[in-house]
GUMITI-580838 format. One line per 8 residues: their letters; for each residue x, y, z of N, C-alpha, C. Coordinates in pm, whole numbers, m for minus. Layout:
<pts>
A = X,Y,Z,X,Y,Z,X,Y,Z ~ ...
</pts>
This chain:
<pts>
MGGAFLAA = 84,m120,0,0,0,0,87,125,0 ~ 194,122,81,286,237,83,352,257,m51 ~ 391,147,m114,452,156,m246,356,210,m350 ~ 228,173,m337,127,222,m431,111,372,m418 ~ 102,420,m294,89,565,m272,210,640,m327 ~ 330,588,m298,452,658,m341,466,657,m492 ~ 436,543,m555,446,535,m701,350,632,m768 ~ 226,636,m716,128,729,m771,173,873,m752
AVLARVGA = 233,902,m635,278,1039,m607,392,1081,m699 ~ 487,991,m722,602,1024,m807,557,1054,m949 ~ 473,966,m1005,427,989,m1142,341,1114,m1151 ~ 258,1139,m1049,173,1258,m1051,258,1385,m1045 ~ 367,1384,m968,456,1501,m963,521,1526,m1099 ~ 562,1417,m1164,622,1432,m1297,519,1488,m1394 ~ 396,1434,m1388,291,1481,m1478,254,1626,m1454 ~ 257,1668,m1327,222,1806,m1296,317,1905,m1362
RIGLPTIP = 442,1864,m1378,542,1953,m1440,513,1977,m1588 ~ 444,1883,m1651,414,1900,m1794,265,1922,m1817 ~ 189,1944,m1708,49,1981,m1720,m48,1868,m1746 ~ m13,1744,m1709,m103,1631,m1728,m189,1610,m1604 ~ m313,1565,m1621,m398,1536,m1505,m349,1411,m1433 ~ m391,1395,m1308,m338,1286,m1226,m402,1151,m1256 ~ m529,1149,m1297,m600,1022,m1311,m529,924,m1404 ~ m493,962,m1529,m425,864,m1614,m289,824,m1559
LFILAGIL = m224,911,m1483,m94,878,m1427,m107,776,m1314 ~ m213,787,m1233,m236,687,m1129,m263,550,m1193 ~ m341,549,m1302,m367,424,m1373,m237,368,m1430 ~ m155,456,m1488,m28,413,m1546,63,353,m1440 ~ 63,412,m1320,145,358,m1210,102,216,m1178 ~ m29,191,m1175,m78,56,m1149,m39,m42,m1258 ~ m43,4,m1384,m4,m83,m1495,144,m119,m1486 ~ 228,m19,m1463,373,m40,m1462,419,m127,m1345
LGPHTPGI = 352,m117,m1231,395,m187,m1111,305,m304,m1074 ~ 221,m345,m1169,132,m457,m1147,190,m589,m1196 ~ 114,m697,m1182,165,m831,m1215,178,m859,m1364 ~ 123,m772,m1448,123,m799,m1592,237,m729,m1666 ~ 322,m656,m1593,431,m581,m1656,565,m627,m1600 ~ 664,m653,m1685,796,m694,m1636,859,m587,m1547 ~ 942,m630,m1454,1011,m537,m1365,959,m546,m1224 ~ 962,m435,m1152,919,m432,m1013,768,m453,m1004
VIVSDPHD = 728,m546,m918,587,m573,m893,556,m542,m747 ~ 477,m436,m726,442,m397,m590,326,m481,m538 ~ 228,m506,m624,111,m585,m585,94,m698,m686 ~ 111,m821,m640,104,m935,m733,m40,m979,m759 ~ m131,m950,m667,m271,m988,m685,m359,m863,m669 ~ m422,m816,m776,m506,m695,m767,m615,m703,m661 ~ m660,m826,m630,m767,m841,m530,m720,m801,m390 ~ m590,m795,m369,m539,m755,m238,m579,m611,m203
MEMLSALG = m605,m531,m306,m639,m390,m282,m787,m362,m309 ~ m866,m470,m312,m1006,m456,m350,m1083,m368,m252 ~ m1063,m387,m121,m1138,m309,m22,m1096,m162,m25 ~ m966,m136,m37,m919,3,m46,m972,71,m172 ~ m975,m4,m281,m1027,49,m407,m1175,84,m393 ~ m1251,m5,m329,m1394,21,m309,m1415,145,m223 ~ m1332,162,m122,m1342,280,m37,m1312,407,m117 ~ m1214,400,m207,m1184,515,m292,m1301,552,m380
LVLLLFYL = m1368,451,m436,m1485,476,m522,m1598,540,m442 ~ m1622,489,m322,m1727,543,m236,m1699,690,m204 ~ m1575,722,m172,m1540,859,m135,m1548,955,m253 ~ m1513,908,m372,m1524,991,m492,m1670,1032,m516 ~ m1760,935,m509,m1901,966,m533,m1963,1042,m416 ~ m1917,1014,m295,m1965,1089,m178,m1932,1237,m194 ~ m1812,1266,m242,m1772,1406,m260,m1855,1473,m368 ~ m1883,1401,m477,m1967,1459,m582,m2106,1491,m528
GLEFHMDD = m2158,1405,m440,m2287,1433,m378,m2283,1559,m292 ~ m2171,1579,m222,m2156,1700,m141,m2159,1825,m227 ~ m2102,1818,m348,m2094,1934,m437,m2224,1961,m512 ~ m2313,1864,m511,m2438,1875,m588,m2548,1935,m500 ~ m2626,2025,m555,m2737,2086,m481,m2862,2083,m567 ~ m2974,2053,m505,m3102,2055,m576,m3132,2194,m634 ~ m3083,2297,m566,m3107,2434,m613,m3043,2460,m749 ~ m2937,2381,m781,m2870,2399,m910,m2966,2376,m1026
LKAGGRRM = m3060,2282,m1007,m3157,2253,m1113,m3251,2371,m1135 ~ m3296,2431,m1024,m3389,2543,m1036,m3322,2665,m1098 ~ m3195,2688,m1059,m3123,2806,m1109,m3096,2795,m1259 ~ m3064,2673,m1307,m3030,2655,m1448,m3151,2666,m1539 ~ m3265,2615,m1491,m3387,2625,m1567,m3388,2542,m1694 ~ m3468,2587,m1787,m3491,2511,m1910,m3366,2498,m1995 ~ m3284,2604,m2002,m3165,2597,m2088,m3066,2493,m2041 ~ m3048,2483,m1907,m2956,2383,m1856,m3004,2242,m1888
ALAGGMYL = m3134,2218,m1868,m3190,2087,m1898,m3178,2054,m2046 ~ m3200,2156,m2131,m3192,2135,m2275,m3050,2105,m2319 ~ m2952,2183,m2269,m2812,2160,m2305,m2764,2025,m2254 ~ m2798,1992,m2128,m2757,1864,m2072,m2822,1747,m2142 ~ m2953,1760,m2172,m3022,1654,m2242,m2967,1631,m2382 ~ m2931,1741,m2450,m2872,1731,m2583,m2737,1660,m2577 ~ m2655,1698,m2476,m2523,1635,m2463,m2537,1485,m2439 ~ m2628,1447,m2348,m2646,1305,m2318,m2704,1230,m2437
ALNIGAGL = m2802,1289,m2505,m2864,1222,m2619,m2760,1192,m2728 ~ m2674,1290,m2757,m2572,1270,m2861,m2469,1166,m2818 ~ m2417,1179,m2697,m2306,1094,m2655,m2351,955,m2610 ~ m2461,948,m2534,m2513,817,m2493,m2562,741,m2616 ~ m2634,810,m2704,m2683,745,m2826,m2570,693,m2912 ~ m2465,776,m2929,m2350,732,m3007,m2279,615,m2940 ~ m2268,620,m2808,m2203,510,m2736,m2280,380,m2747 ~ m2412,388,m2739,m2494,267,m2752,m2482,209,m2893
GFGFALGW = m2491,297,m2993,m2474,249,m3131,m2337,189,m3154 ~ m2234,252,m3098,m2098,200,m3111,m2086,63,m3046 ~ m2149,47,m2927,m2143,m81,m2857,m2207,m193,m2938 ~ m2322,m165,m2997,m2387,m268,m3081,m2305,m296,m3206 ~ m2241,m191,m3261,m2160,m209,m3383,m2041,m301,m3355 ~ m1986,m296,m3235,m1873,m384,m3201,m1916,m530,m3194 ~ m2043,m554,m3161,m2092,m691,m3155,m2046,m770,m3035 ~ m2015,m702,m2924,m1968,m771,m2804,m2082,m821,m2716
GTSEALVL = m2204,m777,m2739,m2317,m821,m2659,m2401,m702,m2614 ~ m2528,m730,m2577,m2620,m623,m2537,m2577,m559,m2405 ~ m2541,m640,m2305,m2497,m585,m2177,m2373,m498,m2196 ~ m2281,m545,m2280,m2160,m468,m2307,m2193,m336,m2375 ~ m2290,m339,m2467,m2330,m216,m2536,m2390,m115,m2438 ~ m2467,m163,m2342,m2525,m73,m2241,m2415,m12,m2154 ~ m2313,m90,m2123,m2200,m35,m2046,m2126,70,m2129 ~ m2101,39,m2256,m2027,132,m2342,m2105,263,m2364
AGVLGISS = m2236,256,m2360,m2316,379,m2373,m2281,476,m2261 ~ m2266,425,m2138,m2228,510,m2026,m2083,552,m2033 ~ m1996,462,m2077,m1853,492,m2085,m1828,608,m2182 ~ m1889,601,m2300,m1869,704,m2401,m1954,829,m2375 ~ m2058,815,m2293,m2154,923,m2283,m2136,1021,m2169 ~ m2059,986,m2064,m2056,1067,m1943,m1916,1122,m1920 ~ m1907,1253,m1899,m1779,1320,m1878,m1726,1293,m1738 ~ m1598,1325,m1718,m1536,1314,m1586,m1552,1445,m1510
SAIVTKVL = m1633,1445,m1405,m1653,1566,m1325,m1521,1613,m1264 ~ m1439,1517,m1219,m1313,1553,m1155,m1220,1626,m1252 ~ m1206,1573,m1374,m1115,1634,m1471,m1173,1765,m1523 ~ m1305,1770,m1545,m1368,1894,m1592,m1344,2007,m1493 ~ m1365,1977,m1364,m1343,2079,m1262,m1198,2126,m1261 ~ m1106,2031,m1270,m963,2065,m1268,m925,2149,m1390 ~ m982,2117,m1506,m955,2194,m1628,m1003,2338,m1612 ~ m1122,2356,m1557,m1176,2491,m1539,m1088,2573,m1445
VDTGRLGN = m1039,2509,m1340,m951,2580,m1246,m817,2612,m1311 ~ m758,2511,m1377,m623,2527,m1434,m621,2630,m1548 ~ m730,2638,m1625,m734,2731,m1738,m789,2868,m1699 ~ m827,2885,m1572,m876,3014,m1526,m1009,3054,m1586 ~ m1096,2957,m1614,m1223,2986,m1681,m1344,2979,m1589 ~ m1322,2973,m1459,m1436,2961,m1367,m1531,3080,m1380 ~ m1478,3197,m1415,m1562,3315,m1429,m1617,3337,m1568 ~ m1584,3250,m1663,m1631,3266,m1800,m1781,3238,m1811
PETRPILG = m1851,3304,m1904,m1995,3280,m1917,m2029,3137,m1958 ~ m1940,3071,m2034,m1970,2935,m2078,m1952,2831,m1968 ~ m1895,2873,m1854,m1875,2778,m1744,m2008,2734,m1685 ~ m2107,2823,m1685,m2238,2787,m1630,m2302,2671,m1706 ~ m2310,2674,m1840,m2364,2556,m1909,m2278,2432,m1891 ~ m2145,2449,m1880,m2059,2333,m1858,m2096,2266,m1727 ~ m2107,2344,m1620,m2143,2289,m1490,m2287,2238,m1491 ~ m2374,2304,m1567,m2512,2257,m1579,m2518,2120,m1644
IIVVEDIF = m2438,2100,m1748,m2434,1968,m1813,m2383,1863,m1718 ~ m2283,1898,m1636,m2230,1804,m1538,m2338,1766,m1436 ~ m2419,1864,m1393,m2528,1836,m1299,m2628,1739,m1361 ~ m2667,1765,m1485,m2762,1676,m1555,m2702,1536,m1569 ~ m2572,1529,m1598,m2505,1399,m1609,m2508,1325,m1476 ~ m2488,1397,m1366,m2489,1332,m1234,m2625,1270,m1204 ~ m2732,1344,m1237,m2867,1291,m1215,m2890,1168,m1303 ~ m2852,1179,m1430,m2868,1066,m1521,m2788,946,m1473
LALYLAAL = m2666,972,m1422,m2579,863,m1377,m2646,781,m1267 ~ m2709,849,m1170,m2774,779,m1061,m2884,686,m1113 ~ m2967,737,m1205,m3074,655,m1262,m3019,545,m1351 ~ m2917,577,m1427,m2857,482,m1521,m2795,363,m1447 ~ m2718,391,m1341,m2655,283,m1266,m2759,198,m1195 ~ m2864,263,m1143,m2970,187,m1078,m3040,93,m1177 ~ m3060,139,m1301,m3124,56,m1403,m3030,m51,m1456 ~ m2899,m20,m1460,m2802,m113,m1516,m2770,m228,m1422
QPVLSGAS = m2779,m203,m1291,m2740,m304,m1193,m2814,m437,m1210 ~ m2949,m437,m1224,m3018,m566,m1243,m2977,m637,m1372 ~ m2947,m560,m1476,m2906,m620,m1603,m2772,m692,m1587 ~ m2678,m626,m1518,m2545,m686,m1498,m2547,m799,m1397 ~ m2646,m800,m1307,m2652,m905,m1205,m2696,m1039,m1262 ~ m2745,m1036,m1387,m2781,m1161,m1454,m2909,m1223,m1401 ~ m3014,m1145,m1390,m3142,m1198,m1342,m3187,m1313,m1430 ~ m3245,m1418,m1366,m3275,m1542,m1439,m3394,m1530,m1533
SLGAAVLD = m3481,m1432,m1513,m3599,m1416,m1598,m3638,m1269,m1604 ~ m3734,m1239,m1693,m3781,m1102,m1704,m3847,m1057,m1573 ~ m3923,m1146,m1512,m3988,m1114,m1386,m3886,m1084,m1276 ~ m3780,m1165,m1273,m3676,m1142,m1173,m3604,m1011,m1198 ~ m3582,m979,m1327,m3516,m853,m1361,m3602,m734,m1320 ~ m3735,m746,m1346,m3827,m638,m1308,m3830,m623,m1157 ~ m3830,m735,m1085,m3831,m731,m939,m3703,m666,m885 ~ m3589,m707,m941,m3462,m647,m899,m3460,m497,m928
GGKAFAFL = m3509,m462,m1047,m3512,m320,m1082,m3607,m242,m993 ~ m3720,m303,m959,m3815,m237,m870,m3758,m213,m732 ~ m3687,m313,m679,m3623,m296,m547,m3519,m186,m552 ~ m3441,m186,m660,m3335,m84,m671,m3394,56,m678 ~ m3497,75,m761,m3557,207,m775,m3630,250,m648 ~ m3691,152,m578,m3760,184,m453,m3660,234,m348 ~ m3548,167,m339,m3447,210,m243,m3386,344,m283 ~ m3363,362,m414,m3311,490,m462,m3410,602,m434
LLLALAAR = m3540,574,m451,m3642,674,m421,m3643,708,m272 ~ m3625,605,m188,m3619,627,m44,m3503,719,m8 ~ m3386,694,m70,m3270,780,m45,m3295,922,m94 ~ m3361,934,m209,m3390,1067,m264,m3486,1145,m173 ~ m3587,1075,m120,m3681,1140,m28,m3610,1183,101 ~ m3519,1098,148,m3442,1134,268,m3356,1256,241 ~ m3297,1263,119,m3215,1379,84,m3298,1505,72 ~ m3423,1488,27,m3510,1605,5,m3573,1655,134
FGTRVVGR = m3620,1560,218,m3699,1602,334,m3631,1571,469 ~ m3524,1493,468,m3464,1454,595,m3336,1527,630 ~ m3307,1635,557,m3180,1705,578,m3168,1759,720 ~ m3277,1813,773,m3270,1873,907,m3239,1767,1013 ~ m3305,1651,1002,m3281,1544,1099,m3139,1491,1087 ~ m3094,1467,962,m2958,1417,940,m2855,1518,991 ~ m2882,1646,967,m2791,1751,1013,m2773,1750,1163 ~ m2883,1726,1236,m2873,1721,1382,m2794,1599,1428
LVATKDDE = m2808,1488,1357,m2739,1365,1396,m2588,1376,1381 ~ m2542,1446,1278,m2397,1453,1253,m2334,1578,1312 ~ m2415,1673,1356,m2361,1801,1403,m2271,1781,1525 ~ m2151,1836,1518,m2055,1834,1628,m1946,1935,1599 ~ m1889,1992,1703,m1780,2088,1686,m1646,2018,1673 ~ m1642,1889,1706,m1517,1812,1703,m1496,1754,1563 ~ m1388,1794,1496,m1360,1746,1360,m1342,1595,1356 ~ m1278,1540,1457,m1256,1395,1460,m1387,1319,1458
LLVISFLG = m1482,1360,1543,m1611,1293,1548,m1689,1313,1419 ~ m1674,1431,1358,m1745,1457,1233,m1693,1368,1121 ~ m1561,1351,1113,m1502,1264,1011,m1552,1120,1027 ~ m1548,1071,1152,m1592,934,1176,m1739,918,1142 ~ m1820,1020,1172,m1964,1014,1147,m1996,1009,998 ~ m1940,1103,919,m1976,1105,777,m1914,988,702 ~ m1794,945,744,m1733,829,678,m1812,702,706 ~ m1854,685,832,m1936,569,866,m2068,569,792
AAVFVAGV = m2132,685,783,m2261,694,713,m2245,660,565 ~ m2143,716,502,m2123,693,358,m2096,545,328 ~ m2007,484,406,m1971,344,380,m2087,250,416 ~ m2157,279,526,m2268,194,568,m2381,195,466 ~ m2421,314,423,m2530,324,325,m2487,264,192 ~ m2359,279,156,m2309,216,33,m2325,65,39 ~ m2293,7,155,m2307,m138,171,m2453,m182,166 ~ m2542,m109,234,m2684,m142,232,m2740,m129,91
SEWFGVAD = m2691,m29,17,m2738,m9,m121,m2715,m134,m205 ~ m2601,m198,m187,m2571,m319,m265,m2672,m430,m237 ~ m2718,m440,m112,m2819,m541,m80,m2946,m521,m162 ~ m2978,m396,m193,m3101,m364,m265,m3078,m351,m415 ~ m2959,m386,m461,m2933,m383,m604,m2894,m248,m660 ~ m2867,m149,m573,m2819,m18,m616,m2668,m15,m599 ~ m2597,38,m697,m2451,44,m689,m2409,115,m561 ~ m2308,60,m492,m2262,118,m366,m2222,264,m382
AIGAFMVG = m2163,298,m497,m2119,435,m521,m2237,532,m522 ~ m2352,488,m572,m2469,576,m576,m2525,596,m435 ~ m2519,492,m351,m2558,509,m212,m2474,614,m143 ~ m2344,611,m169,m2254,712,m111,m2285,851,m168 ~ m2317,857,m297,m2354,984,m360,m2475,1046,m289 ~ m2575,964,m258,m2697,1014,m195,m2668,1062,m53 ~ m2577,994,19,m2539,1041,152,m2471,1177,142 ~ m2384,1193,43,m2321,1322,20,m2422,1430,m12
LMLGSTAS = m2525,1393,m87,m2632,1488,m121,m2704,1536,4 ~ m2729,1442,97,m2795,1479,223,m2707,1569,307 ~ m2582,1527,328,m2494,1598,420,m2449,1733,364 ~ m2442,1744,232,m2396,1869,172,m2487,1985,200 ~ m2615,1957,227,m2712,2064,251,m2730,2095,399 ~ m2655,2026,486,m2666,2052,629,m2574,2166,670 ~ m2587,2209,795,m2501,2316,847,m2355,2273,851 ~ m2331,2141,856,m2193,2090,861,m2135,2067,723
GTRIRTLV = m2214,2094,617,m2172,2061,481,m2039,2120,441 ~ m2016,2247,471,m1890,2313,433,m1772,2250,502 ~ m1785,2220,631,m1675,2155,703,m1650,2014,650 ~ m1757,1942,618,m1740,1805,566,m1665,1809,433 ~ m1699,1904,346,m1629,1915,217,m1480,1939,238 ~ m1445,2017,337,m1304,2043,366,m1235,1920,423 ~ m1302,1852,516,m1242,1738,585,m1229,1615,496 ~ m1318,1600,398,m1315,1480,315,m1210,1489,205
HPLRDAFG = m1161,1609,174,m1065,1627,65,m946,1531,71 ~ m870,1528,183,m754,1438,185,m792,1291,174 ~ m905,1252,233,m950,1113,222,m986,1080,77 ~ m1061,1171,13,m1098,1150,m127,m976,1139,m216 ~ m879,1229,m198,m760,1229,m283,m676,1104,m262 ~ m657,1063,m136,m571,948,m107,m633,818,m159 ~ m756,791,m118,m816,664,m156,m868,666,m299 ~ m897,786,m353,m929,795,m495,m809,755,m580
AIFFFAFG = m689,796,m537,m567,756,m608,m551,605,m606 ~ m582,542,m492,m572,397,m482,m674,328,m573 ~ m793,389,m588,m893,332,m679,m839,328,m821 ~ m782,438,m868,m728,442,m1004,m606,352,m1018 ~ m522,349,m914,m403,262,m915,m447,115,m923 ~ m546,77,m843,m592,m62,m842,m653,m100,m976 ~ m720,m6,m1042,m772,m35,m1175,m658,m65,m1272 ~ m550,13,m1260,m433,m12,m1345,m372,m149,m1321
LSIDPGDL = m377,m198,m1197,m322,m330,m1165,m391,m441,m1245 ~ m519,m422,m1273,m596,m527,m1340,m577,m526,m1492 ~ m504,m429,m1544,m488,m415,m1689,m362,m487,m1735 ~ m378,m570,m1833,m263,m635,m1897,m229,m556,m2023 ~ m114,m487,m2025,m79,m407,m2144,m79,m488,m2272 ~ m56,m618,m2259,m58,m703,m2378,m195,m712,m2443 ~ m300,m680,m2365,m436,m683,m2422,m471,m556,m2497 ~ m399,m446,m2470,m435,m317,m2530,m428,m318,m2683
PTVLWPVL = m324,m382,m2744,m322,m385,m2891,m445,m450,m2952 ~ m509,m542,m2879,m626,m610,m2934,m747,m518,m2944 ~ m744,m407,m2869,m858,m313,m2873,m814,m175,m2925 ~ m697,m170,m2991,m644,m42,m3036,m740,28,m3131 ~ m788,m44,m3233,m874,21,m3332,m1010,59,m3274 ~ m1073,m26,m3191,m1196,21,m3125,m1174,145,m3038 ~ m1060,153,m2968,m1032,270,m2885,m1019,395,m2971 ~ m942,387,m3081,m925,502,m3169,m1057,543,m3232
AAVSLTLV = m1139,444,m3269,m1270,476,m3327,m1359,544,m3224 ~ m1356,495,m3099,m1439,553,m2993,m1394,695,m2961 ~ m1262,718,m2957,m1211,853,m2931,m1254,948,m3041 ~ m1244,904,m3167,m1285,989,m3279,m1434,1020,m3272 ~ m1515,919,m3239,m1660,939,m3228,m1691,1038,m3116 ~ m1621,1027,m3003,m1645,1118,m2890,m1607,1261,m2925 ~ m1499,1278,m2999,m1459,1412,m3044,m1569,1476,m3128 ~ m1622,1400,m3223,m1727,1452,m3311,m1852,1488,m3230
MNVLAGLG = m1894,1397,m3141,m2015,1421,m3062,m1999,1541,m2968 ~ m1879,1560,m2915,m1857,1674,m2825,m1858,1805,m2901 ~ m1807,1806,m3023,m1814,1928,m3105,m1959,1962,m3133 ~ m2039,1862,m3171,m2180,1887,m3199,m2254,1933,m3073 ~ m2224,1868,m2960,m2289,1905,m2835,m2247,2045,m2792 ~ m2120,2080,m2812,m2073,2214,m2777,m2139,2320,m2862 ~ m2154,2293,m2992,m2223,2387,m3080,m2369,2402,m3041 ~ m2433,2289,m3004,m2573,2294,m2963,m2591,2374,m2835
AAQVYGFG = m2503,2349,m2736,m2513,2423,m2610,m2488,2572,m2632 ~ m2394,2604,m2722,m2366,2744,m2752,m2488,2812,m2814 ~ m2560,2741,m2901,m2680,2798,m2961,m2789,2819,m2857 ~ m2802,2725,m2763,m2903,2738,m2658,m2879,2862,m2574 ~ m2751,2891,m2544,m2716,3004,m2459,m2682,3131,m2537 ~ m2682,3123,m2669,m2652,3240,m2750,m2505,3277,m2753 ~ m2414,3178,m2740,m2271,3204,m2740,m2215,3194,m2881 ~ m2091,3244,m2896,m2021,3236,m3023,m1928,3117,m3031
AGPAANIS = m1833,3125,m3126,m1744,3012,m3154,m1649,2983,m3039 ~ m1597,3088,m2972,m1501,3068,m2864,m1560,2987,m2750 ~ m1673,3030,m2692,m1736,2949,m2588,m1776,2810,m2635 ~ m1819,2796,m2761,m1855,2664,m2813,m1735,2570,m2809 ~ m1617,2623,m2849,m1495,2541,m2845,m1460,2505,m2702 ~ m1475,2600,m2610,m1444,2571,m2470,m1536,2465,m2412 ~ m1665,2473,m2444,m1760,2373,m2396,m1724,2235,m2451 ~ m1697,2228,m2581,m1666,2100,m2645,m1544,2033,m2584
TTLLARGE = m1437,2110,m2566,m1311,2051,m2521,m1307,2028,m2370 ~ m1372,2115,m2293,m1370,2098,m2148,m1444,1972,m2105 ~ m1551,1937,m2175,m1631,1819,m2141,m1581,1691,m2207 ~ m1469,1698,m2276,m1422,1583,m2354,m1371,1468,m2269 ~ m1305,1497,m2157,m1237,1393,m2080,m1335,1293,m2020 ~ m1295,1169,m2016,m1369,1062,m1947,m1278,1008,m1837 ~ m1336,967,m1725,m1250,924,m1615,m1319,833,m1518 ~ m1355,886,m1398,m1398,801,m1288,m1526,723,m1318
FALILATM = m1622,782,m1390,m1746,711,m1417,m1722,592,m1511 ~ m1636,610,m1609,m1602,500,m1699,m1537,386,m1622 ~ m1452,420,m1525,m1385,316,m1447,m1481,247,m1351 ~ m1580,322,m1300,m1685,260,m1220,m1758,153,m1302 ~ m1792,188,m1424,m1862,94,m1512,m1773,m25,m1547 ~ m1643,0,m1565,m1551,m110,m1593,m1545,m207,m1475 ~ m1544,m153,m1354,m1542,m237,m1234,m1669,m320,m1225 ~ m1785,m259,m1251,m1912,m331,m1249,m1916,m439,m1356
AAAAGLDD = m1864,m406,m1475,m1865,m503,m1585,m1776,m623,m1555 ~ m1659,m597,m1494,m1569,m707,m1459,m1632,m797,m1354 ~ m1698,m736,m1254,m1763,m815,m1149,m1878,m899,m1205 ~ m1941,m851,m1312,m2053,m923,m1373,m2008,m1029,m1473 ~ m1877,m1036,m1497,m1824,m1137,m1589,m1852,m1109,m1736 ~ m1860,m981,m1774,m1883,m947,m1914,m1758,m968,m1997 ~ m1765,m935,m2125,m1656,m959,m2220,m1522,m908,m2165 ~ m1419,m993,m2175,m1287,m959,m2121,m1224,m839,m2192
RLSPFIAG = m1272,m807,m2311,m1214,m694,m2385,m1260,m559,m2331 ~ m1364,m559,m2248,m1416,m432,m2196,m1314,m357,m2111 ~ m1248,m428,m2020,m1155,m360,m1929,m1039,m295,m2002 ~ m967,m366,m2092,m860,m298,m2164,m911,m188,m2256 ~ m1030,m207,m2316,m1086,m102,m2399,m1112,24,m2318 ~ m1180,9,m2204,m1212,125,m2121,m1086,191,m2070 ~ m986,109,m2031,m860,165,m1982,m792,249,m2089 ~ m782,195,m2211,m719,269,m2320,m796,394,m2356
YVLVLAVL = m928,383,m2359,m1014,497,m2393,m1000,609,m2290 ~ m1003,572,m2161,m990,672,m2054,m852,736,m2056 ~ m747,655,m2076,m612,710,m2079,m596,814,m2190 ~ m647,783,m2309,m633,875,m2421,m709,1005,m2395 ~ m836,994,m2353,m918,1115,m2335,m882,1192,m2209 ~ m834,1123,m2105,m794,1194,m1983,m672,1281,m2008 ~ m591,1244,m2108,m476,1327,m2147,m517,1427,m2254 ~ m593,1380,m2355,m630,1465,m2468,m725,1577,m2426
GPLTASAS = m817,1548,m2333,m915,1648,m2291,m852,1776,m2237 ~ m769,1767,m2130,m707,1889,m2078,m618,1961,m2179 ~ m548,1884,m2265,m460,1947,m2363,m540,2025,m2466 ~ m649,1967,m2517,m732,2038,m2616,m806,2155,m2553 ~ m845,2140,m2426,m913,2250,m2357,m819,2369,m2342 ~ m692,2343,m2311,m596,2452,m2297,m571,2522,m2430 ~ m578,2446,m2539,m551,2503,m2672,m674,2560,m2740 ~ m793,2536,m2683,m917,2573,m2753,m931,2723,m2771
GGWAGAPT = m872,2803,m2682,m880,2948,m2698,m818,2994,m2828 ~ m704,2933,m2864,m638,2969,m2988,m716,2927,m3110 ~ m775,2805,m3101,m854,2759,m3216,m975,2848,m3238 ~ m1044,2875,m3124,m1169,2950,m3137,m1144,3094,m3177 ~ m1028,3149,m3137,m1001,3289,m3166,m972,3315,m3312 ~ m924,3213,m3383,m893,3232,m3525,m1020,3227,m3607 ~ m1045,3326,m3694,m1170,3328,m3770,m1183,3209,m3863 ~ m1068,3148,m3900,m1077,3032,m3988,m1064,2902,m3912
GWVGSVHG = m1066,2910,m3778,m1054,2790,m3697,m1167,2694,m3727 ~ m1144,2564,m3694,m1242,2463,m3733,m1373,2478,m3657 ~ m1368,2510,m3527,m1493,2531,m3454,m1561,2657,m3503 ~ m1482,2764,m3524,m1539,2889,m3572,m1602,2872,m3709 ~ m1538,2792,m3795,m1591,2770,m3928,m1725,2698,m3924 ~ m1731,2588,m3845,m1856,2513,m3835,m1964,2600,m3774 ~ m1928,2672,m3666,m2027,2757,m3599,m2076,2868,m3692 ~ m1985,2923,m3773,m2024,3028,m3866,m2122,2978,m3970
RVRARRGW = m2100,2855,m4019,m2191,2799,m4118,m2330,2775,m4059 ~ m2332,2730,m3931,m2461,2707,m3866,m2537,2838,m3852 ~ m2466,2945,m3810,m2531,3075,m3792,m2577,3131,m3926 ~ m2495,3115,m4031,m2531,3167,m4162,m2657,3099,m4215 ~ m2667,2966,m4191,m2782,2892,m4237,m2911,2941,m4172 ~ m2896,2986,m4045,m3015,3030,m3972,m3037,3180,m3985 ~ m2954,3246,m4067,m2975,3387,m4091,m2920,3479,m3985 ~ m2820,3432,m3904,m2760,3516,m3802,m2626,3566,m3851
SRSSPRP = m2594,3688,m3821,m2458,3740,m3845,m2385,3745,m3715 ~ m2253,3763,m3720,m2174,3767,m3597,m2212,3889,m3514 ~ m2258,3995,m3578,m2290,4117,m3504,m2435,4124,m3458 ~ m2521,4041,m3518,m2663,4048,m3483,m2689,3969,m3356 ~ m2781,4017,m3273,m2814,3943,m3150,m2893,3818,m3181 ~ m2886,3722,m3090,m2966,3600,m3104,m3113,3634,m3094 ~ m3198,3574,m3179,m3344,3595,m3165,m3394,3531,m3035
</pts>
């Protein structure tokens, strides 16, 4: 475990010097020091880190729940829902079609729909901070799309769990799905109406007691969620949703940071341990095809969101490139797929796809200002043709 932390830290420090995000580097550390790569092997059996990896996943989703607020939906209104729905329709639809085109199976296609369709909240947030765009007008639709994705993710994982569990009949699948949705609804009602009671239960001036309380609640509810067929990560997300709205929410967000970062790194490292680099060449062309498809869908989604908000080519390019990266959600789905015994090609495919986009996303986002600023840039050119077709000039206001 100590070696895993140190290896991840060393590679992350190297990556920071050249502006790379940490997630692909943590995965790379696991690949290089795992049982499938010649040289130093820190962990010979990936299952040895299974509990730590699960804790990292729980804490990642718990933190996202803390950052999410029901008020965000009301503030964004119709435009946020429209932009987010458009983004999901394009990317989820393309991912589902791509999955069926590969011919790996229906369950695999449903997993790939989520892998290709949902952005990495962690990388998107980091890109916005690193590029200094938090105050930009296009940041609001970007965060709005992330909020819509988070809501969709909770429903999607709840619906996917019975499918991956291999229910023996349609009736059993419906029963499993009903139990999962009932429990998810119970958690949602608790988040909506039980905040005051939960706030009183966890309230304390002692940081030590507060850490133990929220960590115990997140892990316990995550475990109970699995009994009801809801992914443990979604149970943790709902606990974060409850606690984030309490009087202790701000302190919890501060206190959970080091836990999230440490065990989140172990989650990505442990995923790397399970990857055999020798399998990556077998999925090279599907990975390249999926990356190309995601690039196209993100450009279209960025242009669509820009039209909804009345933005020009520059913000459209920023939206497209900032939302490009895929990360923790894809790895969650890979973990679920492996546990369900789906096609062995899924794990190396998802690993290669995440590695490429986790690096390509931040790099293209940093360069998007230059592309969008040039009048002959590719995003500007496409956006200009769309506006010309609809009778808009660059100087005329949006109708």
